[in-house]
Structure formats: structure tokens, C-alpha cells
MITOR-978593 format. One record per residue (C-alpha): residue in three letters; x, z, y. Coordinates in steps of 0.05 Angstrom, whole numbers, padded with zeros to 5 digits. Layout:
BEGIN
{'ALA' {X Z Y}}
...
END
This chain:
BEGIN
{'MET' {-00002 00000 -00001}}
{'SER' {00026 -00019 00066}}
{'SER' {00041 00028 00122}}
{'MET' {-00008 -00009 00165}}
{'ASN' {-00063 00005 00117}}
{'HIS' {-00047 00080 00112}}
{'SER' {-00046 00083 00189}}
{'LEU' {-00111 00048 00195}}
{'CYS' {-00146 00095 00148}}
{'THR' {-00114 00153 00179}}
{'THR' {-00134 00132 00248}}
{'LEU' {-00206 00121 00225}}
{'PHE' {-00214 00183 00187}}
{'PRO' {-00169 00239 00211}}
{'LEU' {-00160 00293 00160}}
{'SER' {-00143 00362 00173}}
{'SER' {-00091 00400 00133}}
{'SER' {-00139 00441 00094}}
{'SER' {-00181 00374 00073}}
{'SER' {-00123 00333 00055}}
{'SER' {-00113 00371 -00010}}
{'SER' {-00130 00342 -00076}}
{'SER' {-00201 00338 -00097}}
{'LEU' {-00177 00385 -00155}}
{'GLN' {-00179 00442 -00102}}
{'HIS' {-00252 00434 -00075}}
{'LEU' {-00293 00425 -00142}}
{'GLN' {-00365 00442 -00121}}
{'LYS' {-00410 00482 -00173}}
{'SER' {-00449 00438 -00221}}
{'PRO' {-00494 00455 -00274}}
{'PHE' {-00450 00414 -00326}}
{'GLN' {-00385 00452 -00337}}
{'PHE' {-00324 00431 -00378}}
{'PRO' {-00279 00469 -00423}}
{'GLN' {-00229 00515 -00382}}
{'THR' {-00167 00485 -00421}}
{'LEU' {-00154 00417 -00447}}
{'ASN' {-00098 00405 -00501}}
{'TYR' {-00067 00347 -00470}}
{'SER' {-00003 00333 -00423}}
{'SER' {-00017 00300 -00358}}
{'SER' {00048 00267 -00361}}
{'SER' {00029 00225 -00421}}
{'PRO' {-00037 00192 -00420}}
{'THR' {-00023 00151 -00484}}
{'LYS' {-00071 00162 -00538}}
{'PRO' {-00046 00177 -00609}}
{'THR' {-00058 00118 -00658}}
{'SER' {-00104 00159 -00700}}
{'GLN' {-00153 00171 -00642}}
{'LEU' {-00160 00096 -00620}}
{'HIS' {-00220 00082 -00664}}
{'SER' {-00254 00149 -00645}}
{'ASN' {-00242 00137 -00572}}
{'HIS' {-00274 00065 -00577}}
{'SER' {-00336 00097 -00610}}
{'TRP' {-00342 00149 -00560}}
{'THR' {-00335 00104 -00502}}
{'LYS' {-00383 00051 -00528}}
{'THR' {-00437 00109 -00538}}
{'LEU' {-00421 00134 -00465}}
{'GLN' {-00432 00069 -00435}}
{'SER' {-00496 00052 -00473}}
{'GLN' {-00524 00119 -00451}}
{'SER' {-00501 00109 -00379}}
{'ARG' {-00534 00039 -00378}}
{'SER' {-00598 00065 -00410}}
{'GLY' {-00611 00122 -00358}}
{'LEU' {-00597 00176 -00413}}
{'LEU' {-00559 00218 -00362}}
{'LYS' {-00562 00290 -00395}}
{'GLU' {-00543 00254 -00459}}
{'ALA' {-00481 00220 -00432}}
{'ILE' {-00456 00280 -00399}}
{'SER' {-00462 00316 -00464}}
{'THR' {-00424 00260 -00496}}
{'TYR' {-00369 00263 -00445}}
{'ILE' {-00362 00337 -00452}}
{'ALA' {-00358 00332 -00525}}
{'MET' {-00305 00278 -00516}}
{'ILE' {-00260 00327 -00477}}
{'THR' {-00275 00383 -00526}}
{'ASP' {-00250 00344 -00584}}
{'ASN' {-00188 00320 -00545}}
{'VAL' {-00211 00245 -00542}}
{'PHE' {-00179 00220 -00477}}
{'PRO' {-00222 00181 -00432}}
{'ASP' {-00200 00114 -00409}}
{'ASN' {-00210 00064 -00353}}
{'PHE' {-00275 00041 -00389}}
{'ALA' {-00303 00112 -00398}}
{'PHE' {-00289 00137 -00328}}
{'PRO' {-00335 00084 -00295}}
{'ALA' {-00391 00103 -00344}}
{'ILE' {-00390 00175 -00334}}
{'LEU' {-00382 00167 -00256}}
{'LYS' {-00443 00120 -00256}}
{'VAL' {-00480 00180 -00286}}
{'ALA' {-00454 00227 -00232}}
{'THR' {-00476 00176 -00182}}
{'ASP' {-00545 00172 -00210}}
{'LEU' {-00554 00244 -00208}}
{'CYS' {-00521 00249 -00141}}
{'ASP' {-00481 00311 -00167}}
{'LEU' {-00421 00317 -00122}}
{'GLY' {-00397 00372 -00161}}
{'PHE' {-00399 00344 -00227}}
{'GLY' {-00366 00276 -00202}}
{'ARG' {-00307 00318 -00173}}
{'GLN' {-00296 00347 -00239}}
{'VAL' {-00291 00280 -00271}}
{'HIS' {-00246 00260 -00212}}
{'ALA' {-00202 00314 -00232}}
{'HIS' {-00194 00283 -00303}}
{'VAL' {-00182 00216 -00270}}
{'VAL' {-00125 00245 -00229}}
{'LYS' {-00094 00282 -00289}}
{'PHE' {-00095 00214 -00331}}
{'GLY' {-00067 00175 -00274}}
{'TYR' {-00124 00129 -00268}}
{'SER' {-00144 00139 -00195}}
{'SER' {-00089 00102 -00164}}
{'ARG' {-00062 00053 -00218}}
{'VAL' {-00132 00021 -00243}}
{'THR' {-00169 -00011 -00190}}
{'ALA' {-00234 -00011 -00225}}
{'VAL' {-00237 00063 -00233}}
{'GLY' {-00217 00077 -00160}}
{'ASN' {-00271 00027 -00142}}
{'THR' {-00321 00066 -00180}}
{'LEU' {-00299 00132 -00145}}
{'VAL' {-00306 00102 -00077}}
{'SER' {-00377 00078 -00094}}
{'PHE' {-00392 00149 -00123}}
{'TYR' {-00370 00188 -00063}}
{'GLY' {-00402 00140 -00013}}
{'LYS' {-00467 00143 -00047}}
{'CYS' {-00466 00220 -00055}}
{'GLY' {-00444 00239 00017}}
{'GLY' {-00370 00247 00004}}
{'ILE' {-00347 00198 00056}}
{'TRP' {-00280 00233 00065}}
{'ASP' {-00266 00237 -00007}}
{'ALA' {-00281 00160 -00011}}
{'ARG' {-00236 00147 00047}}
{'LYS' {-00178 00187 00010}}
{'VAL' {-00188 00150 -00055}}
{'PHE' {-00187 00085 -00020}}
{'ASP' {-00128 00107 00016}}
{'GLU' {-00091 00125 -00043}}
{'MET' {-00107 00062 -00086}}
{'SER' {-00039 00023 -00099}}
{'GLU' {-00080 -00043 -00105}}
{'ARG' {-00146 -00063 -00074}}
{'ASP' {-00188 -00120 -00091}}
{'GLN' {-00247 -00152 -00056}}
{'VAL' {-00292 -00096 -00093}}
{'SER' {-00252 -00045 -00066}}
{'TRP' {-00265 -00068 00004}}
{'ASN' {-00336 -00079 -00005}}
{'SER' {-00345 -00011 -00037}}
{'PHE' {-00313 00024 00021}}
{'ILE' {-00351 -00016 00070}}
{'MET' {-00419 00002 00037}}
{'ALA' {-00396 00072 00035}}
{'LEU' {-00388 00074 00109}}
{'CYS' {-00455 00039 00118}}
{'ARG' {-00492 00094 00075}}
{'ASN' {-00459 00145 00117}}
{'GLU' {-00475 00111 00182}}
{'MET' {-00406 00098 00207}}
{'TRP' {-00426 00031 00235}}
{'GLU' {-00366 00021 00284}}
{'GLU' {-00313 00037 00230}}
{'VAL' {-00345 -00021 00186}}
{'PHE' {-00321 -00071 00239}}
{'GLU' {-00251 -00042 00239}}
{'VAL' {-00245 -00041 00166}}
{'LEU' {-00270 -00112 00162}}
{'ARG' {-00221 -00137 00211}}
{'VAL' {-00163 -00104 00167}}
{'MET' {-00189 -00131 00107}}
{'VAL' {-00195 -00208 00131}}
{'MET' {-00140 -00213 00182}}
{'GLU' {-00089 -00165 00161}}
{'GLU' {-00096 -00166 00084}}
{'GLY' {-00123 -00234 00079}}
{'VAL' {-00182 -00214 00031}}
{'GLU' {-00236 -00262 00041}}
{'ALA' {-00309 -00232 00055}}
{'SER' {-00360 -00242 00002}}
{'SER' {-00436 -00242 00007}}
{'PHE' {-00435 -00169 -00012}}
{'THR' {-00385 -00158 00046}}
{'LEU' {-00435 -00188 00094}}
{'VAL' {-00493 -00149 00071}}
{'GLY' {-00458 -00086 00094}}
{'VAL' {-00432 -00120 00159}}
{'VAL' {-00504 -00142 00177}}
{'SER' {-00532 -00073 00165}}
{'ALA' {-00480 -00043 00214}}
{'CYS' {-00502 -00094 00265}}
{'GLY' {-00573 -00073 00259}}
{'ASN' {-00556 -00005 00279}}
{'LEU' {-00511 -00022 00342}}
{'ARG' {-00533 -00029 00410}}
{'GLU' {-00493 -00097 00416}}
{'GLY' {-00508 -00116 00347}}
{'LEU' {-00547 -00179 00355}}
{'LYS' {-00485 -00221 00379}}
{'LEU' {-00443 -00197 00318}}
{'GLY' {-00503 -00207 00274}}
{'LYS' {-00513 -00277 00295}}
{'GLN' {-00439 -00289 00278}}
{'ALA' {-00447 -00261 00212}}
{'HIS' {-00509 -00304 00202}}
{'GLY' {-00472 -00361 00220}}
{'TYR' {-00417 -00346 00175}}
{'CYS' {-00463 -00341 00120}}
{'LEU' {-00488 -00407 00130}}
{'ARG' {-00421 -00440 00130}}
{'LYS' {-00396 -00405 00073}}
{'GLY' {-00461 -00418 00029}}
{'PHE' {-00476 -00340 00026}}
{'VAL' {-00554 -00354 00031}}
{'THR' {-00572 -00306 -00022}}
{'THR' {-00632 -00260 -00030}}
{'TYR' {-00588 -00205 -00011}}
{'THR' {-00558 -00232 00051}}
{'VAL' {-00629 -00257 00074}}
{'ASN' {-00662 -00192 00063}}
{'ALA' {-00606 -00158 00100}}
{'LEU' {-00614 -00209 00159}}
{'MET' {-00688 -00201 00164}}
{'ALA' {-00675 -00123 00164}}
{'MET' {-00626 -00132 00221}}
{'TYR' {-00665 -00176 00264}}
{'THR' {-00728 -00130 00257}}
{'LYS' {-00684 -00070 00280}}
{'LEU' {-00658 -00107 00340}}
{'GLY' {-00734 -00132 00357}}
{'ARG' {-00722 -00204 00343}}
{'LEU' {-00779 -00213 00295}}
{'GLU' {-00781 -00288 00308}}
{'TYR' {-00715 -00296 00273}}
{'ALA' {-00739 -00256 00213}}
{'ARG' {-00800 -00300 00209}}
{'SER' {-00760 -00363 00215}}
{'LEU' {-00717 -00335 00155}}
{'LEU' {-00774 -00320 00113}}
{'CYS' {-00803 -00391 00124}}
{'VAL' {-00740 -00429 00110}}
{'PHE' {-00715 -00389 00053}}
{'GLU' {-00745 -00407 -00015}}
{'ASP' {-00717 -00360 -00065}}
{'ARG' {-00759 -00301 -00035}}
{'ASP' {-00762 -00235 -00083}}
{'LEU' {-00806 -00178 -00076}}
{'VAL' {-00757 -00142 -00027}}
{'THR' {-00759 -00204 00017}}
{'TRP' {-00835 -00197 00023}}
{'ASN' {-00833 -00123 00033}}
{'THR' {-00784 -00130 00088}}
{'ALA' {-00825 -00180 00126}}
{'ILE' {-00892 -00142 00116}}
{'SER' {-00864 -00077 00135}}
{'SER' {-00823 -00108 00196}}
{'PHE' {-00889 -00139 00227}}
{'SER' {-00930 -00075 00211}}
{'GLN' {-00880 -00026 00243}}
{'ASN' {-00877 -00070 00306}}
{'LYS' {-00955 -00070 00310}}
{'ARG' {-00965 -00147 00293}}
{'PHE' {-01016 -00129 00240}}
{'ASP' {-01044 -00198 00238}}
{'GLU' {-00979 -00230 00218}}
{'ALA' {-00967 -00175 00163}}
{'LEU' {-01030 -00190 00134}}
{'GLU' {-01014 -00263 00134}}
{'PHE' {-00951 -00255 00098}}
{'PHE' {-00987 -00207 00050}}
{'LYS' {-01036 -00261 00032}}
{'PHE' {-00984 -00313 00027}}
{'MET' {-00945 -00267 -00022}}
{'VAL' {-01002 -00257 -00064}}
{'SER' {-01023 -00333 -00068}}
{'MET' {-00950 -00345 -00092}}
{'GLY' {-00965 -00302 -00152}}
{'VAL' {-00920 -00245 -00130}}
{'GLU' {-00945 -00175 -00153}}
{'PRO' {-00942 -00121 -00097}}
{'ASP' {-00912 -00054 -00110}}
{'GLY' {-00919 00013 -00077}}
{'VAL' {-00876 -00006 -00017}}
{'THR' {-00922 -00068 -00006}}
{'ILE' {-00980 -00030 -00009}}
{'ALA' {-00956 00025 00038}}
{'SER' {-00933 -00029 00086}}
{'VAL' {-00997 -00069 00089}}
{'MET' {-01048 -00010 00093}}
{'PRO' {-01033 00004 00165}}
{'SER' {-01058 -00069 00184}}
{'CYS' {-01120 -00056 00146}}
{'SER' {-01131 00010 00186}}
{'ARG' {-01113 -00016 00252}}
{'LEU' {-01157 -00077 00245}}
{'GLU' {-01213 -00039 00208}}
{'LEU' {-01212 -00089 00151}}
{'LEU' {-01253 -00044 00103}}
{'ASP' {-01270 -00101 00050}}
{'LEU' {-01199 -00119 00044}}
{'GLY' {-01177 -00047 00042}}
{'LYS' {-01227 -00039 -00018}}
{'GLU' {-01198 -00097 -00049}}
{'ILE' {-01130 -00069 -00046}}
{'HIS' {-01157 00003 -00069}}
{'ALA' {-01187 -00035 -00131}}
{'TYR' {-01119 -00063 -00148}}
{'VAL' {-01089 00006 -00140}}
{'LEU' {-01134 00037 -00187}}
{'ARG' {-01117 -00014 -00242}}
{'ASN' {-01043 00007 -00237}}
{'ARG' {-01030 00076 -00254}}
{'GLU' {-00959 00077 -00222}}
{'LEU' {-00993 00056 -00157}}
{'SER' {-01050 00106 -00159}}
{'GLU' {-01002 00161 -00169}}
{'ASN' {-00960 00143 -00110}}
{'SER' {-00972 00193 -00052}}
{'PHE' {-00951 00142 00002}}
{'VAL' {-01000 00091 -00026}}
{'VAL' {-01058 00144 -00028}}
{'SER' {-01039 00160 00043}}
{'GLY' {-01044 00094 00069}}
{'LEU' {-01115 00087 00032}}
{'VAL' {-01134 00151 00066}}
{'ASP' {-01114 00132 00133}}
{'MET' {-01150 00062 00123}}
{'TYR' {-01217 00095 00103}}
{'CYS' {-01212 00144 00160}}
{'ASN' {-01203 00089 00208}}
{'CYS' {-01262 00050 00181}}
{'LYS' {-01305 00111 00190}}
{'GLN' {-01309 00125 00114}}
{'VAL' {-01283 00201 00120}}
{'GLY' {-01323 00224 00055}}
{'LYS' {-01288 00169 00013}}
{'ALA' {-01220 00188 00045}}
{'ARG' {-01232 00261 00026}}
{'GLN' {-01251 00243 -00044}}
{'LEU' {-01186 00202 -00054}}
{'PHE' {-01148 00262 -00022}}
{'ASN' {-01178 00312 -00069}}
{'ASP' {-01166 00267 -00132}}
{'ALA' {-01092 00254 -00114}}
{'CYS' {-01042 00277 -00166}}
{'SER' {-00995 00302 -00118}}
{'ARG' {-00998 00314 -00042}}
{'ASN' {-00936 00307 00003}}
{'VAL' {-00939 00322 00076}}
{'ALA' {-00956 00248 00092}}
{'LEU' {-01017 00255 00051}}
{'TRP' {-01040 00316 00088}}
{'ASN' {-01023 00283 00156}}
{'ALA' {-01065 00227 00141}}
{'MET' {-01126 00268 00122}}
{'LEU' {-01116 00313 00182}}
{'ALA' {-01109 00250 00232}}
{'GLY' {-01170 00222 00196}}
{'TYR' {-01214 00284 00211}}
{'THR' {-01190 00290 00282}}
{'LEU' {-01198 00217 00295}}
{'ASN' {-01273 00222 00271}}
{'GLY' {-01287 00287 00313}}
{'HIS' {-01288 00331 00246}}
{'PHE' {-01249 00383 00285}}
{'ASP' {-01272 00448 00245}}
{'ASP' {-01253 00411 00179}}
{'ALA' {-01184 00392 00207}}
{'LEU' {-01168 00465 00219}}
{'ILE' {-01193 00488 00153}}
{'LEU' {-01153 00437 00121}}
{'PHE' {-01091 00454 00160}}
{'ILE' {-01101 00530 00145}}
{'ASP' {-01104 00507 00069}}
{'MET' {-01039 00472 00078}}
{'LEU' {-01005 00533 00103}}
{'GLU' {-01039 00588 00056}}
{'VAL' {-01049 00548 -00010}}
{'THR' {-00995 00499 -00016}}
{'GLY' {-00938 00528 00030}}
{'ILE' {-00922 00455 00052}}
{'TRP' {-00881 00458 00118}}
{'PRO' {-00916 00417 00173}}
{'ASN' {-00878 00368 00213}}
{'PRO' {-00885 00345 00285}}
{'THR' {-00933 00289 00260}}
{'THR' {-00978 00346 00229}}
{'MET' {-00978 00384 00294}}
{'ALA' {-00997 00325 00333}}
{'SER' {-01054 00309 00283}}
{'VAL' {-01083 00381 00285}}
{'LEU' {-01072 00406 00359}}
{'PRO' {-01132 00363 00388}}
{'SER' {-01175 00399 00340}}
{'CYS' {-01158 00465 00366}}
{'VAL' {-01189 00443 00435}}
{'HIS' {-01254 00427 00405}}
{'SER' {-01263 00478 00347}}
{'THR' {-01306 00543 00350}}
{'VAL' {-01271 00604 00376}}
{'THR' {-01275 00642 00311}}
{'LEU' {-01239 00585 00273}}
{'LEU' {-01190 00578 00329}}
{'ARG' {-01174 00649 00326}}
{'TYR' {-01165 00649 00250}}
{'PHE' {-01117 00587 00259}}
{'MET' {-01076 00623 00310}}
{'ARG' {-01071 00685 00264}}
{'CYS' {-01044 00635 00206}}
{'ILE' {-00994 00607 00253}}
{'ASN' {-00969 00677 00277}}
{'LEU' {-00963 00701 00205}}
{'ASN' {-00924 00641 00180}}
{'GLU' {-00856 00667 00170}}
{'ARG' {-00822 00597 00170}}
{'MET' {-00839 00582 00244}}
{'THR' {-00793 00612 00294}}
{'GLY' {-00820 00649 00357}}
{'ARG' {-00807 00594 00401}}
{'MET' {-00847 00545 00358}}
{'LYS' {-00903 00593 00356}}
{'MET' {-00902 00603 00432}}
{'GLY' {-00900 00529 00442}}
{'MET' {-00956 00514 00400}}
{'MET' {-00999 00571 00435}}
{'LEU' {-00984 00546 00502}}
{'ARG' {-01001 00470 00483}}
{'ILE' {-01068 00493 00456}}
{'LEU' {-01078 00537 00519}}
{'ARG' {-01061 00477 00567}}
{'GLU' {-01110 00432 00528}}
{'GLN' {-01164 00485 00532}}
{'ILE' {-01157 00498 00607}}
{'GLN' {-01156 00419 00621}}
{'LEU' {-01220 00415 00581}}
{'LEU' {-01254 00472 00618}}
{'LEU' {-01230 00439 00684}}
{'TRP' {-01260 00370 00661}}
{'GLN' {-01329 00403 00642}}
{'PHE' {-01328 00441 00712}}
{'PHE' {-01304 00401 00764}}
{'LEU' {-01319 00329 00740}}
{'VAL' {-01390 00327 00767}}
{'VAL' {-01373 00369 00830}}
{'LEU' {-01307 00343 00853}}
{'PRO' {-01289 00271 00876}}
{'SER' {-01245 00231 00828}}
{'GLN' {-01182 00236 00868}}
{'LEU' {-01184 00310 00878}}
{'TRP' {-01200 00317 00804}}
{'LEU' {-01137 00279 00787}}
{'ARG' {-01098 00324 00831}}
{'VAL' {-01128 00385 00801}}
{'LYS' {-01109 00362 00728}}
{'ARG' {-01041 00340 00747}}
{'SER' {-01027 00407 00780}}
{'THR' {-01054 00447 00720}}
{'HIS' {-01009 00406 00669}}
{'MET' {-00949 00418 00716}}
{'ARG' {-00961 00493 00723}}
{'LEU' {-00970 00505 00650}}
{'ASP' {-00905 00464 00632}}
{'ILE' {-00870 00510 00684}}
{'LEU' {-00898 00572 00647}}
{'TRP' {-00874 00541 00581}}
{'LEU' {-00805 00534 00607}}
{'GLN' {-00801 00605 00636}}
{'MET' {-00823 00630 00567}}
{'SER' {-00771 00590 00534}}
{'LEU' {-00711 00617 00574}}
END
């Protein structure tokens, strides 16, 4: 490894003296533990001849279990290998590291990394180093990924791609372009379509990413990298940068669309409130014989809700009922509940809510917002109280935005009980409780002023009173927060 590469990595990711030690020194706790002592020498990774067949059998079993998703079985196999003093090789390590990645178990992966270092595979076998970089990148250990990448004696195209994707997963967008520059201009490694996927993802998250993204798009066209992966990444990038017309053009021109391509287009236009076009793409997708999945349904339901297309929503609901996996998806059910509430079918929405196999905070929010939207204020507060007392689900800002309007219009008795539940909730800080109470107070006072002054006072004076009240209560809240 050249000194330039080492300098680059050191500059990009400076390490403190404490963090520069080997991964052997900072193993995390894992439910999977290895034997404390292993009967082999770190200086001699060569296997005895009598163990060659045994090692091959163990490795084949491990690879098969890893590919089949038998994660716990694969870990048991690996631990048995170590216990029997069968030495893992450059085929066994990628298989078990894939298991650690699928489990997102950083502690277990670091224990495997210790074995990799002990046998000398981390720096001299590129495939094992690439797998380690990918593992750490996917599991949030970006500094470990940088260290492994920095210590690799040889790097191929996969090494650079793995490191770039690790940076993307950890939202280190600007570093992606510096690593790309060194990869292409200094090391002479040509960018592949997978490289461009990472670069395009970074472009979508930078303020000046459009210019860079267009350059990456042009490079894809010149090199013939017009694959499903690159097109999906380009569509997502243009959507994030607010250039939906470019995303639409890509979808229309590209013929090898997969489900991810359609989902990207539908969710992009739905999130940008272009509901007619989102529905247009959905209908076109279905006409092409593509089966929608949970992401598709969750993406298209807001369009049915905002446009109040009850008949189409019912058709989608019927499709969901025929698919067990979809009917058990909380986000799909949330979309259906939201659609029925927007179409004034609150009873049907509540029935769906009651029949749901599992309820996440998104489903609770959808039902709460539906009650508030349709003027069922007491029902909204009762449901919110159940959410706090029965399920223990922690409300998020969307929950509070959905339930607060109901506090203004509910009966005094129910409102008192609601405030008591808020006050007794141990997970809410004093500041959060005070903020909620003051917001409710402000809304109540404004409602009373509106009822009392609207008929009596001229419109301009009423606006002045309302604005003054709003401002004075905000000042009170600021004083209480200090």
C-alpha cells in the first residue's frame, strides 16, 4: 500500500490513539461466545494434511447454512469448527461474516475478525478484507471498516466499492467523492456500475449534488452502465433533489424496470404530493403484469387518500386481503386506515385497526389523525389514552400533532383524564409535559376568544387579538423553559 493511500485514509478518518488499537482489544458482548483458548499457533496457519477433508466439509456446510439464512445453525457450525481445532480459511470467513452481517451483530463479527487477524487473512487475502469492510459498513462500524481498508495490502475494484458503500450507509457523503478521486485518478481503478450507485446516492444528499449527479449520469451512459441498479439510484437522486421530471424521463425510457424501479417512481411522486402521477404509474405497473408488494401499496395509498378515491382504495384493500403477507404489514394497514378516514369511512377504518395483527406507532397515528379529521375528538383522546396505558407505545411528534386538536374540542372531564395520563407518564420529561399543556392552553384560549369576539369585534381587531394572544402564550412558554 502506497504512502499516499495511507495518508488519504488517515486524513479522511483520523484515529485517536485509543481507537487505533487492534479490533482484538475492543470486542463487544455477543450472545455467541467462542472457546477461551484455541489450540493453534498464530504463526502457522497451515492446516495438517489429516484435516484437509474435514475443513472442506465444515466449510461447505457453513456456506450452505449462510446462503440459506440458517444463521444460528451457521454460528453453531463455526463454533464447532473452532472447538474441534479445524482452522477456518478464506472461504469459511466470508460465509460466517455474512451471517454476522445479516444479524447486524457487531460484537460477534469482531470476534470473527479476531480469528481472521490471528490466521493472517485480513491483509493478505483481498476477499476476506472486502467482506470485513462490507460487514463493518453495514453494521455501523465505519471506523473499523476504514482500518481494515487501510491495512489491506492489495485492493481490487470490489474493495473500493465496498468502502464507498460503507461511507454511504454511514452518511459520509463528501468523503465518497474524495475516495472516488483517489480510486480513479491515483490508483487507476476504473469505476463500475456498483461504484456509480454509491456515488449517485451521495449526490442525492448534497446541496450541490445535481451537477455531480448529472456528471455521474453521463458517465453511466458513456460506459453503458444503464442497469436496473443505476437507474433506480438515479431516480432516487433526482427525486431527492426535486427534479421529478428527470426521474419521470428515466422511467419512461428505461425498459428493464423491476419492482424497485416502480416503487421508487410511485413513492417519489406521492411524497412530492403529485398524486395523480403516482396513480398513473401504479396503474401502468399493474397493466404490465408487475405484482405490487408492501412498499408499493404503502406508497400508493396516500394518493387514494388525498384524492378520496374510495373505489380504487377498496380494490387495493381486496388485493391486500388475498395476500397474507400484505394483510399483516402494519404500514400497509396504516395506509388503508388513512384512506378510509379521508373518505369518511371511520367505522371501516376502526374495524381494520382492531383486526390488525400488530400495531406500530404509524398505525396508531393513522387512526388518531382519522378521528381528529372527522371530528371524533373524544374517540381520539380515548384511543390515545389506550395507547399510553395499555400498549406502552411511545408517541412521536406526529402522534402529538394528531391528538392535540382533539384536546381543544373534547369534554372537560375527558381532557382532565388525558392530562392526568400525560402527567403520570414516566417516559416524558417535565419540559415535554409543560410544552404539551401550554399548547393545549393556547389552543383553548384561542377557541374561547374566537367564540366570544368573532361576532362582536371587527375582523381587523379580531386578527390583532388572536395574534397578540398567540405571541403572549409563546413568551410564557419561553419563560417556563428557561
